N, CA, C and O of each residue as an XYZ file, in Angstrom:
600
protein
N       0.679     -1.334     -0.275
C       0.115     -0.087     -0.202
C       0.950      0.907      0.195
O       1.000      1.764     -0.688
N       1.554      1.143      1.028
C       2.949      2.342      0.435
C       4.012      2.714      0.039
O       4.526      3.827     -0.075
N       4.345      1.669     -0.180
C       4.973      1.620     -1.549
C       5.725      2.647     -2.472
O       6.898      2.967     -2.660
N       4.282      3.073     -3.040
C       4.589      4.379     -3.817
C       4.767      5.443     -3.497
O       5.369      6.387     -4.009
N       3.879      5.220     -2.040
C       4.289      6.749     -1.758
C       5.647      7.812     -1.412
O       6.339      7.671     -0.404
N       5.869      8.870     -2.433
C       6.468      9.667     -1.631
C       7.161      9.906     -0.230
O       6.567     10.669      0.533
N       8.157      9.433      0.129
C       8.823      9.902      1.358
C       8.388     11.103      2.478
O       7.987     11.074      3.641
N       8.772     12.486      1.212
C       8.501     13.647      1.718
C       6.669     14.090      1.753
O       6.204     15.184      2.073
N       5.869     12.794      1.298
C       4.672     13.129      1.723
C       4.306     12.128      2.682
O       3.246     12.442      3.224
N       4.593     11.463      2.938
C       4.258     10.665      3.657
C       4.348     11.811      5.528
O       3.510     12.091      6.385
N       5.534     12.051      5.379
C       6.576     13.080      6.120
C       5.616     14.499      6.461
O       5.264     15.133      7.456
N       5.482     14.543      5.332
C       4.224     15.829      5.411
C       3.355     15.173      6.559
O       3.471     15.627      7.697
N       2.333     13.932      6.263
C       1.548     14.107      6.363
C       1.593     13.810      7.758
O       0.502     13.985      8.302
N       2.860     13.265      8.802
C       2.855     13.488      9.952
C       3.004     14.769     10.704
O       2.256     15.121     11.615
N       4.283     15.602     10.138
C       4.144     16.864     10.708
C       3.378     18.050     10.109
O       4.031     19.087     10.228
N       2.079     18.236      9.443
C       1.282     18.817      9.684
C      -0.078     18.439     10.472
O      -0.697     17.410     10.743
N      -0.270     20.488     10.800
C      -0.643     20.441     11.746
C      -2.692     19.789     11.841
O      -3.518     19.590     12.732
N      -2.625     19.670      9.910
C      -4.241     18.344     10.364
C      -3.786     16.818     10.944
O      -4.684     16.005     11.167
N      -2.714     16.536     11.125
C      -2.212     15.477     12.277
C      -2.968     15.158     12.914
O      -3.244     16.201     13.507
N      -3.791     14.179     13.413
C      -4.169     13.540     15.246
C      -4.193     11.963     14.694
O      -4.363     11.152     13.784
N      -3.839     12.300     16.185
C      -4.010     10.994     16.875
C      -5.513      9.677     16.753
O      -6.605     10.128     17.097
N      -5.488      8.781     16.472
C      -6.768      8.428     16.006
C      -6.492      6.866     16.653
O      -5.695      6.038     16.210
N      -7.605      6.684     18.111
C      -8.016      5.624     18.175
C      -8.602      4.143     17.510
O      -9.568      4.164     16.747
N      -7.865      2.767     17.909
C      -7.703      1.897     16.470
C      -8.031      0.834     17.316
O      -7.159      0.390     18.063
N      -9.814      0.080     17.307
C      -9.587     -0.959     17.839
C      -8.856     -2.064     16.991
O      -8.941     -3.158     16.433
N      -8.277     -1.259     17.221
C      -7.875     -2.797     16.270
C      -6.886     -4.357     17.250
O      -6.151     -3.992     18.168
N      -6.948     -5.532     17.030
C      -6.206     -6.300     17.732
C      -5.995     -7.462     17.218
O      -6.939     -8.251     17.168
N      -4.840     -7.798     16.768
C      -4.772     -9.448     16.465
C      -5.182     -9.894     16.521
O      -6.214    -10.036     17.177
N      -4.195    -10.956     15.262
C      -5.975    -12.461     15.102
C      -5.332    -13.150     16.487
O      -4.501    -12.619     17.224
N      -5.821    -14.214     16.614
C      -6.025    -14.474     17.507
C      -4.889    -15.706     17.032
O      -5.233    -16.071     15.908
N      -3.255    -16.726     17.638
C      -2.215    -16.940     17.455
C      -2.060    -16.619     16.596
O      -1.515    -17.537     15.982
N      -2.273    -15.100     15.470
C      -0.974    -14.759     15.128
C       0.161    -13.957     15.387
O       0.834    -13.488     14.470
N       0.371    -13.803     16.388
C       1.896    -13.585     17.327
C       1.993    -14.288     18.698
O       0.858    -14.423     19.153
N       2.884    -14.752     19.468
C       3.253    -15.157     20.300
C       2.906    -14.660     21.910
O       3.203    -15.304     22.916
N       2.094    -13.153     21.869
C       1.970    -12.427     23.028
C       0.526    -11.759     23.249
O       0.113    -10.955     24.084
N      -0.139    -12.483     22.051
C      -1.516    -12.421     22.034
C      -2.931    -12.540     23.107
O      -3.683    -13.478     22.840
N      -3.292    -11.718     24.197
C      -4.184    -11.734     25.238
C      -5.225    -11.079     24.845
O      -5.152    -10.068     24.147
N      -5.993    -11.449     25.140
C      -7.108    -11.361     24.415
C      -8.149    -10.077     25.784
O      -8.547    -10.412     26.900
N      -8.309     -8.627     25.095
C      -8.518     -8.108     26.070
C      -9.744     -7.757     26.902
O     -10.945     -7.861     26.653
N      -8.864     -7.167     28.308
C     -10.215     -7.565     28.605
C     -10.555     -6.081     29.961
O     -11.589     -5.417     29.882
N      -9.633     -5.852     30.925
C      -9.400     -4.417     31.012
C      -8.029     -3.777     31.203
O      -6.982     -4.416     31.110
N      -8.089     -2.693     31.431
C      -6.657     -2.231     32.072
C      -6.063     -2.112     32.721
O      -6.384     -1.292     33.581
N      -4.840     -2.747     32.850
C      -4.641     -3.013     33.853
C      -3.266     -1.887     34.904
O      -2.324     -2.221     35.622
N      -3.649     -0.952     34.613
C      -3.411      0.653     36.235
C      -4.890      0.265     36.750
O      -5.051      0.748     37.871
N      -5.889     -0.362     36.357
C      -6.931     -0.176     36.656
C      -7.113     -1.100     38.163
O      -7.397     -0.665     39.278
N      -6.773     -2.840     37.635
C      -6.624     -3.855     37.849
C      -4.858     -4.886     37.858
O      -4.545     -6.074     37.795
N      -4.206     -3.707     37.962
C      -3.218     -4.284     38.230
C      -2.573     -6.382     38.140
O      -3.307     -7.296     38.518
N      -1.183     -6.598     37.586
C      -1.506     -7.632     37.384
C      -0.303     -8.019     38.127
O      -0.127     -9.230     37.998
N       0.438     -7.559     38.730
C       1.212     -7.521     39.747
C       1.308     -6.952     40.813
O       0.606     -5.964     41.025
N       2.001     -7.318     41.554
C       2.679     -6.654     42.605
C       2.467     -5.488     43.801
O       3.374     -4.663     43.692
N       1.665     -5.202     44.773
C       1.493     -4.257     44.668
C       2.037     -3.412     46.398
O       2.514     -4.313     47.089
N       2.057     -2.632     46.838
C       1.877     -2.039     48.033
C       3.658     -3.415     48.947
O       3.753     -4.006     50.022
N       4.205     -3.341     48.245
C       5.609     -4.535     48.610
C       6.594     -3.746     49.481
O       6.802     -2.539     49.609
N       7.247     -5.088     50.157
C       8.381     -3.762     51.195
C       9.005     -3.116     50.533
O       9.372     -3.862     49.626
N       9.408     -2.128     50.369
C      10.957     -1.161     50.467
C      11.912     -1.225     51.763
O      11.662     -0.849     52.908
N      13.135     -1.839     51.219
C      13.835     -1.970     51.889
C      15.059     -0.035     52.060
O      15.508      0.242     50.947
N      15.394      0.798     52.930
C      15.643      1.625     52.995
C      17.988      1.571     53.260
O      18.570      1.324     54.316
N      18.163      1.658     52.894
C      20.048      1.539     52.673
C      20.366      2.621     53.132
O      21.534      2.969     52.962
N      19.130      3.818     54.112
C      19.644      5.077     53.493
C      20.557      5.828     52.369
O      20.371      5.514     51.193
N      21.893      7.167     52.811
C      21.037      7.878     51.584
C      22.378      7.837     50.815
O      23.318      7.214     51.307
N      22.467      8.270     50.010
C      23.318      7.636     48.337
C      24.621      7.894     48.848
O      24.490      8.533     49.892
N      26.028      7.651     48.538
C      27.043      8.117     48.453
C      27.489      9.675     47.993
O      28.235     10.605     48.298
N      26.212      9.145     46.790
C      26.817     10.658     45.940
C      26.127     11.756     46.554
O      26.621     12.868     46.743
N      24.803     11.347     46.900
C      24.179     12.424     47.975
C      25.392     12.643     48.636
O      26.174     13.453     48.138
N      25.735     11.961     49.852
C      26.247     12.677     51.078
C      28.065     13.017     50.100
O      28.558     13.950     50.734
N      28.967     12.656     49.049
C      30.154     14.059     48.687
C      28.961     15.325     48.191
O      29.199     16.528     48.294
N      27.717     14.773     47.668
C      27.989     16.913     47.733
C      27.519     17.605     48.020
O      27.194     18.706     47.577
N      27.297     16.741     49.384
C      26.906     17.591     50.381
C      28.147     17.809     51.852
O      28.023     18.368     52.941
N      29.185     17.136     51.262
C      30.234     17.661     51.543
C      30.986     18.616     50.987
O      31.828     19.375     51.467
N      30.579     18.477     49.949
C      31.872     19.827     48.638
C      31.261     20.949     48.895
O      31.727     22.075     49.066
N      30.209     20.579     48.912
C      28.450     22.039     48.857
C      29.727     23.108     50.434
O      30.265     24.209     50.320
N      29.762     21.765     52.123
C      30.332     22.562     53.045
C      31.206     23.068     52.499
O      31.097     24.246     52.159
N      32.576     22.205     52.189
C      34.050     22.681     51.706
C      34.237     24.330     50.834
O      35.132     25.170     50.933
N      32.937     24.309     49.962
C      32.783     25.410     49.403
C      32.431     26.973     49.690
O      32.949     27.978     49.204
N      31.185     26.825     50.813
C      30.828     27.744     51.377
C      31.987     27.639     52.893
O      32.055     28.382     53.872
N      32.500     26.834     52.661
C      33.528     27.634     54.156
C      34.857     27.906     53.274
O      35.302     28.993     53.642
N      35.480     27.481     52.492
C      36.565     28.548     51.013
C      36.176     29.934     51.135
O      36.722     30.904     51.662
N      34.639     29.707     50.251
C      34.318     31.624     49.545
C      33.956     32.652     51.140
O      34.139     33.796     51.556
N      33.452     31.575     51.519
C      33.036     32.455     53.990
C      31.396     32.624     52.942
O      30.714     33.635     53.110
N      31.112     31.942     52.305
C      29.128     32.644     51.818
C      28.724     31.582     51.739
O      29.195     30.813     50.901
N      27.615     31.160     52.680
C      25.870     30.115     52.452
C      25.596     30.111     51.601
O      25.405     31.277     51.253
N      25.259     28.988     50.328
C      24.862     28.491     49.784
C      23.071     28.163     49.341
O      22.651     27.009     49.254
N      21.957     29.703     49.040
C      20.610     29.116     49.885
C      19.972     29.019     48.994
O      20.439     29.707     48.087
N      18.777     28.327     48.613
C      17.969     27.634     47.629
C      16.513     28.114     48.157
O      16.318     28.021     49.369
N      15.551     28.587     47.391
C      14.526     28.873     48.491
C      12.994     28.862     46.308
O      13.129     29.302     45.166
N      11.882     28.080     47.077
C      10.992     28.026     45.708
C      10.493     28.786     46.307
O       9.365     28.686     45.825
N      10.376     29.949     47.441
C      10.044     31.023     47.392
C       9.763     32.296     46.135
O      10.770     32.997     46.235
N       8.818     32.939     44.955
C       9.050     33.708     43.998
C      10.080     35.247     44.917
O      10.408     35.569     46.058
N      10.206     35.708     43.642
C      11.750     36.634     44.817
C      10.451     38.055     44.421
O       9.307     38.033     43.967
N      11.544     39.352     44.960
C      11.168     39.623     45.547
C      10.539     40.533     43.773
O      10.903     40.288     42.624
N       9.221     41.873     44.438
C       8.739     42.367     42.825
C       9.940     43.793     42.465
O      10.859     44.280     43.122
N       9.625     43.957     41.732
C      10.540     45.138     41.186
C      10.272     46.053     40.929
O       9.670     46.455     39.934
N      11.108     47.133     42.721
C       9.570     48.614     42.527
C      10.135     48.783     41.861
O      11.230     48.530     41.360
N       8.588     49.740     41.755
C       7.600     50.607     41.523
C       7.739     52.445     41.825
O       8.409     52.760     42.808
N       7.208     53.404     41.114
C       7.132     54.591     41.643
C       8.593     55.430     42.449
O       8.621     56.495     43.067
N       9.932     54.252     42.070
C      10.910     55.581     42.472
C      11.499     56.272     41.672
O      11.606     56.015     40.473
N      11.964     57.264     42.262
C      12.605     58.796     41.963
C      14.066     58.382     40.742
O      15.146     57.813     40.896
N      13.365     59.020     39.554
C      14.646     59.132     38.728
C      15.551     60.204     38.954
O      15.399     60.510     40.137
N      16.636     61.125     38.303
C      17.413     61.735     38.813
C      16.911     62.617     37.113
O      16.593     61.972     36.114
N      16.943     63.670     37.155
C      17.063     64.209     35.391
C      18.445     65.427     36.151
O      18.579     66.354     36.950
N      19.195     64.573     35.205
C      20.507     65.268     34.851
C      20.357     66.370     34.129
O      21.290     67.173     34.100
N      18.952     66.671     33.280
C      19.575     67.637     31.568
C      20.110     66.588     30.598
O      20.626     65.527     30.950
N      19.953     66.947     29.486
C      20.640     66.515     28.683
C      21.428     66.253     28.244
O      22.240     67.175     28.317
N      22.166     64.650     27.235
C      23.730     64.309     26.890
C      23.743     64.384     26.834
O      22.856     64.936     26.182
N      25.731     64.916     26.923
C      26.237     66.155     25.860
C      26.228     65.771     24.452
O      26.233     66.697     23.641
N      26.218     64.648     24.045
C      25.805     64.066     22.877
C      24.668     64.957     22.292
O      24.840     65.754     21.370
N      23.299     64.697     23.033
C      22.559     65.706     21.796
C      22.517     66.753     22.526
O      21.467     67.354     22.297
N      23.209     67.314     23.370
C      23.027     68.918     23.342
C      24.462     69.517     22.218
O      24.590     70.670     21.808
N      25.373     68.370     21.935
C      25.580     68.902     20.593
C      24.961     69.179     19.521
O      24.631     70.286     19.094
N      24.728     67.679     18.876
C      23.745     67.909     17.806
C      22.754     68.770     18.057
O      22.686     69.378     16.988
N      21.694     69.362     18.977
C      21.286     70.113     18.778
C      22.077     71.543     18.635
O      21.389     72.542     18.426
N      23.750     71.696     18.760
C      24.211     73.157     18.678
C      25.040     72.997     17.431
O      25.713     74.019     17.297
N      25.226     72.288     16.637
C      25.418     71.835     15.561
C      23.708     72.232     14.375
O      23.759     72.962     13.385
N      22.350     71.490     14.895
C      20.855     72.193     14.317
C      21.439     73.172     14.194
O      22.141     73.281     13.189
N      21.372     74.475     15.344
C      21.055     75.710     15.141
C      22.144     76.805     14.548
O      22.217     78.029     14.430
N      22.725     75.965     14.329
C      24.560     76.840     14.224
C      23.952     76.344     11.974
O      24.650     76.758     11.048
N      22.370     75.299     11.672
C      23.050     75.350     10.007
C      21.803     76.004     10.376
O      21.482     76.935      9.638
N      21.119     75.766     11.229
C      20.220     76.820     10.551
C      20.006     78.155     10.268
O      19.224     78.796      9.566
N      21.438     78.524     11.433
C      21.780     79.796     10.873
C      22.142     80.072      9.813
O      21.498     80.848      9.108
N      23.224     79.529      9.439
C      24.012     79.739      8.115
C      22.917     79.526      7.060
O      22.572     80.491      6.378
N      22.330     78.286      6.878
C      20.905     78.223      5.701
C      19.840     78.702      5.613
O      18.962     78.477      4.781
N      19.859     79.670      6.810
C      19.144     81.109      6.568
C      17.426     80.395      6.912
O      16.461     81.054      6.527
N      17.217     79.192      7.563
C      16.152     78.109      7.313
C      15.926     77.659      8.308
O      16.892     77.079      8.804
N      14.596     77.648      9.158
C      14.054     75.852      9.559
C      14.189     75.038      9.661
O      13.359     74.469      8.952
N      14.927     74.168     10.273
C      14.691     72.510     10.244
C      13.513     71.732     10.718
O      13.682     71.470     11.908
N      12.591     71.342     10.349
C      11.418     70.801     10.912
C      11.109     69.812      9.921
O      10.645     69.966      8.791
N      11.621     68.213     10.861
C      11.850     66.972     10.521
C      10.507     66.447     10.468
O       9.849     66.406     11.507
N      10.005     66.023      9.331
C       8.138     65.254      8.956
C       8.255     63.498      9.628
O       8.565     62.375      9.228
N       7.631     64.395     11.273
C       7.690     62.718     12.031
C       6.200     61.977     11.604
O       5.556     61.290     12.397
N       5.686     62.324      9.848
C       4.950     61.286     10.124
C       5.139     60.555      9.523
O       6.316     60.673      9.182
N       4.640     59.602      9.011
C       5.140     59.058      8.310
C       4.994     58.747      7.107
O       3.781     58.871      6.940
N       5.714     58.221      5.559
C       5.442     57.707      4.571
C       4.028     57.489      4.131
O       3.258     56.777      4.775
N       3.701     58.097      3.053
C       2.260     57.758      2.386
C       2.927     56.583      1.771
O       4.146     56.621      1.599
N       2.225     55.530      1.421
C       3.125     54.102      0.813
C       2.823     55.281     -1.110
O       2.112     56.229     -1.443
N       3.985     54.297     -1.862
C       3.545     54.663     -3.563
C       2.620     54.751     -3.743
O       1.864     53.962     -3.177
N       2.027     55.838     -4.714
C       1.187     55.074     -5.417
C       0.275     53.963     -6.536
O       0.890     53.060     -5.969
N      -0.137     53.612     -7.025
C      -0.865     52.377     -7.543
C      -1.528     52.784     -8.703
O      -2.101     53.834     -8.991
N      -1.317     51.642     -9.368
C      -2.872     51.614    -10.345
C      -2.463     52.827    -11.550
O      -3.355     53.088    -12.357
N      -1.118     53.574    -11.680
C      -1.074     54.948    -12.486
C      -0.454     54.173    -13.615
O       0.054     53.059    -13.744
N      -0.814     55.683    -14.726
C       0.113     55.542    -15.866
C       0.996     55.981    -16.539
O       1.543     57.077    -16.422
N       1.272     54.868    -17.559
C       2.633     54.639    -17.490
C       2.463     54.776    -19.187
O       1.629     54.215    -19.896
N       3.432     55.619    -19.542
C       3.024     55.802    -21.302
C       4.145     55.007    -22.098
O       5.358     55.156    -21.955
N       3.531     54.173    -22.924
C       4.018     53.691    -24.036
C       4.528     54.304    -25.705
O       3.935     54.482    -26.769
N       6.014     54.497    -25.193
C       6.733     54.986    -25.910
C       7.192     53.616    -27.243
O       7.503     54.002    -28.370
N       7.178     52.484    -27.000
C       7.216     51.627    -28.194
C       8.453     50.943    -27.932
O       9.001     50.873    -26.832
N       8.911     50.378    -29.153
C       9.672     49.111    -28.530
C      11.075     50.278    -28.879
O      11.100     51.026    -29.856
N      11.967     50.201    -28.006
C      13.649     50.369    -28.278
C      13.599     50.484    -29.580
O      12.827     49.996    -30.406
N      15.088     51.634    -29.742
C      15.652     51.220    -30.840
C      16.816     50.436    -30.409
O      17.690     50.044    -31.183
N      16.799     50.276    -29.457
C      18.163     48.550    -29.486
C      17.492     47.600    -29.575
O      18.286     46.734    -29.945
N      16.370     47.077    -29.470
C      16.233     46.257    -28.695
C      15.497     45.923    -30.787
O      14.952     44.861    -31.087
């Protein structure tokens, strides 16, 4: 069935946004494979393995003990205690005072240059702060015929 389907089509089918998983009711034919068992119920609902069994406690793993030892040595060497917390960090301060030191020296220098140029040219520079209009569409283009070179 899929022998003639290009790999790209199969990949596109699986990677497209329209691909969705669908539950099928397929069960292999009894006796067709060695692991066939008739479906009855979910094993998670009624597990067929032992549950609530005893688990021995062998204590803390040696890697955890080593990690704690190394952390204590690092804290002692740096003179700083490492702390971790799952508390949310403090909020960013709001409505705080921001001093106004006046215009930056580059801004002041640019303003001086603009003023000097306006004086030299005897005109007032008024930059257009509105966005440019898009170019016109569907305008007349004259036809002068075929070019001589062609």
